N, C-alpha and C positions, 0 to 999 in steps of 0.2 A: 504494500500500500504506500502511496505517496503521502508525504507530510504536507498537507495543504492547510492545516490549521495552525494559527499562531496563538501562543499563550503569552500574555503580557503581564509582567510582574512589576509593580511600581509603588512608589510612595513619595510624598513630599511634605515636610513640615513647613507650613505657611499659614498665617492667620486667615481664617475664612469667616467673614461677617455673614450673619444669618445662615449659618451652616445647615440648620434643619431644613430651611426652605430650599437651599441649594441642593441638598440631597435629593429632593423630589424632582428638581429640574434635571439633575444628573440621571436619575432613574428613567425619566420620560425619554430623554435622548437615547440612552442605551437601548431601551425597548424599541424605539422607532427604527433603529438600524439593525436590530436582531442580534445584538451582542449578548453573550452569556457571561456570568461571573459573579463575583462578590466584592463589594466596595464599601469601605467605611469612610464616612465624611464626618469630620469633627471640627470644633473651633480651632484646633491646632494644626489641621492639615487633612491629607487624603492618603488612603492606603488601599490598594486593590490588586486583584488578579482576575483577568478576564480572558475570554477566548472567542475566536471566530475566524472566518476565512480572511484572506489577505485584504479584500476590499472593505470588509466590515471593520477590521482592526485598524486599517489605515484611516478610515473616516473618524474613528474614535480618537486616535492619536492626534489627528489634525485638529479636531474639535477641542480637545484638551489644550493643545499647544497654542491655540488661538486666544485662550484666556491668559492675560498677562501674568496672572498669579502662578500659572503652570507652564510658562513659555519654555523653561529649561528643564521640565520634568523628564527624568531618565526612565525610559521603558526598557526593561530587560526582556528579550524575546526568545521563546522556545518554539521550535517547529514540531508539531505533533500530527499523528494520523487522525485523531478523533478529538471532539470537543472535550474540554476539561471540566465543563459545567453543564448542567441540564437546564438551569434557570438563571434569571438575572435578579440579583439582590443589591440594593443600595440602602445602607442604613446610617442613620445619624447616631453618633455616640459622643459623649463628653470629651473623650480622648481616643486617638487611634491606637495608642499603646498605653495600657494601664499598669503601673508599677506596683499597685497594691499598697501604696503609702497612706498613712493617716493624713487627714486634711491639713494638719499643721506642718506636715513635712513638705507640702507641695507649694511652690510659688513660681513666678514667671522665669526665675533664673534656671529652673530645671528644663526649660525648653531647649532642644538641641540648637535652636537659633542663637541661644545665648551661651550655652556650655555643652561641649561634647568632647569625646576622646579624639585623639589624633587619627586621621584616616591613614590606613595602610593599603598599599596596592597588593594584588595577589602575590607578587614576588616578595615584597616586604613581609607579608604575613607568613609566607613559606619560610623565610629566614627566621622569623620569630618562633615558628614551630620547631626549628632545628636548634634553637638557642636554649640550652638547659637552664639558664638563669631567668627565662621568661615564663610566666604563668599564663597558660592558655585556658580561658574559661568559656564553656558552652553556656549560652544564655537561654536556651530553648527548653521546652517541656521535656520531661524524662523520656517519654515514648519517642520523641524525635531523635534524641541522643541514641537510644537503643537501636534504632534502625541504621544510623550512620553518624560518624563524627570524625573530627580531625584526630590524627594519631597523637596520643599524649594529652589530649584535652581533658580537663577536669569535668566530671559529671556531678553537679551539685545534688545534694540529697533533697530534692524537691519534686513535687508532682507537676507544678506548672510555673510559668514565668512570674506570676504575681508573688510567689514565695521567695524569689531570688534575692531581693534586697535584704530581707531579714536573715537569710542564710549567709550572705556575705558579711553582714554585721556580726553574726555569731562566730564567723571564722576570720575576722578582720586581722588578727595578729599573724595569720599565716601568709597574708598577701600584702599588707600595708607597705612594707619596705621593698617590694619587688616590682619589676615591670609586669603589668598585667595587660593582656590583649584579649578582646572578646569577639565573638562572632555569632551570627544568626542567619536565617534563611536568605533574606534580601537586604538586610541592613536596618530596617525600621525599628526593631527592638533595641539594637545596639546603639543607635543614635541617642536614644534617651537614657539607656542604662549606663553607657560609658560616661555620660554627663553627670549622672547621679553619683558615680564612683569618684569623679573629680570633686564633686561637692562634698563627698564624704572624707576627702583628704588624701586620696591616692595621688601620688605625684607624677606617675608615668603610666598613662592609660591609652591604649590604642584599640582601634576597631577595624575589622576587615571591611573595607569600603565596597559597597555593593553586595556584601554577604556571600554566602556559599555559592549562590547561583552564578555570581560573576567569577568566582574563583574557578569553577568548573569549566568555564568558557575561555579563560585566559590562554592564549596560544603558547605562552612560555611554561606555565606551571601545569596546565592540562589536568588540574584536579589532583595532582600527586600529593600524597600524605593524607588523603581523605580515605577513610575505610567505610564500606557499606554504601547505602544510598541515602539521598536527602529526602526527608519527609516533606510533602507539600499538601496544602489544605484544599485539594480538589479531587476530581475523579481519578487522577493518575496515582495518587497516594505516594508513590516513590519515583524518583528520577535519578539517573546516573550522574555522577560527578567526576570520579576518577577515571580518566581515559588512558592511563599509563599502566597501572597494575591493580585493577579493581579486585576487591575481596568481599565476601559476605560475612558480616559480623552479627547480624540479627540472630537471636536465639528463640526458638519456640518456647512459649510461656510454660508449656506442660512437660516437655521432655528435653529441652535444651538443644535440640538439633538445629542446624542452620535454617533460617526462615526469614523471609522478607514480606510476608503476607499479614496485613493488619486486620483485626476485627475489633468490634466493641463488645465488651462483656455483655452477655445476653440478659443480665439483670438490669432493667432500665434505670434502677435507682443506684446502680454502680457505674455502668457505662465505661469502665476503664478500657483504654486502648491497649491491646495485647497482640503479640505476634503469635500466630497459630496456623498450622497446616489445616487443610480441609478435613483430613482424617482426624486430627486431634480436636478440631472444632466439633465434629460429630460425636466423637467418643465422649467428650466432656460437656456435651450439649451447650457449648458456647459460654459456659460460666467460668470465671477466673478463680472461683473458690467453691468449696462445698456448699456454703450458704447461697451463693449466686446460682449454682447449678440446680438447687432445690427450690429456688424462689418461685412462687406461684405465678409471677408475671414473666417467667423466662421466655424471651422472644424467640429463641431458637426452637423451643418446643412448639410454640404457637405457629411460627412461620412454616415449620416443616410438618405440621399436623401429627405430631407424635401422640399416641395414646398414653394414658397414665401407665399402662403396663410396659410399653416400650421405653418410656422415660425411666421408670423404676429399674428396668432391666439394664439400661446403660449405666445408671448410678451404682447398681449392685456389682457390676463388672469392675468398678473402680473402688469398691468397698464403701459406698455411701448409700443413702436411702432418702425417701421422701417423708420420713417421719416428722420432719420439722414443719410440714404443712398442716394448717388447721383443718 
């Protein structure tokens, strides 16, 4: 199949007046040209991933660039065989990136337009990866890291990005006197987080400019020193980054075997992202734990039409039961 679909990844921190109203204008235009994707509009800027054929995506980029606020907005482009989204969403939020800080922690100085870490080119970032005196910190969610990450990067003990500032505060003595470089998918999270680190007193903070997505396309580094795949928030789920010596590092949640297939825990009240083969998803009825496997709202059981006897049989095979159900 030919790769006739373009996927655009982009963001820009820039003040947007009447952002809520602009979000509706943005949505109306996207729908009028048949674009698909997910876009956040906030008072502090814009962040999105969209997909469409060449003509549709070009119309969108031209329309965005014709707005003086976004005249220099940087679109990162992937070529794909299929659409990365099924629908078009544009939502207003207070922030395009939320650090999970208390209200009294947040002020205008935290804006990347005021304070942010030093930009590193892909080659400069690769040099940092090879420097044993530099701390490389992954700023993404835990499940993103587990699918793929830079070699030697620290995996914070967190479930999601909002927990990262507190984790760094708790581990401040380990990093305060070192050079710290951070990275994320496209750069939008690092822009704000690296600025927060500067505010916290870190003297030497750098960030991968353009994120992992740009690192993988750089003709000099070609994604080297990245292991696994990069998690993306669309229908693709995972994309290749290392074009030199790729390896699989993802491990099946249930048996630890190599795996790059993500599912959500079948318990809708858990919904944890886990790596699992189709075989293990079926064996463990999609649940990440005994409690989730036996939950009365188990989606795997409902979607696959399993009878109570079939459900019980699978759980008995792994030494569990449905006795927890009322």
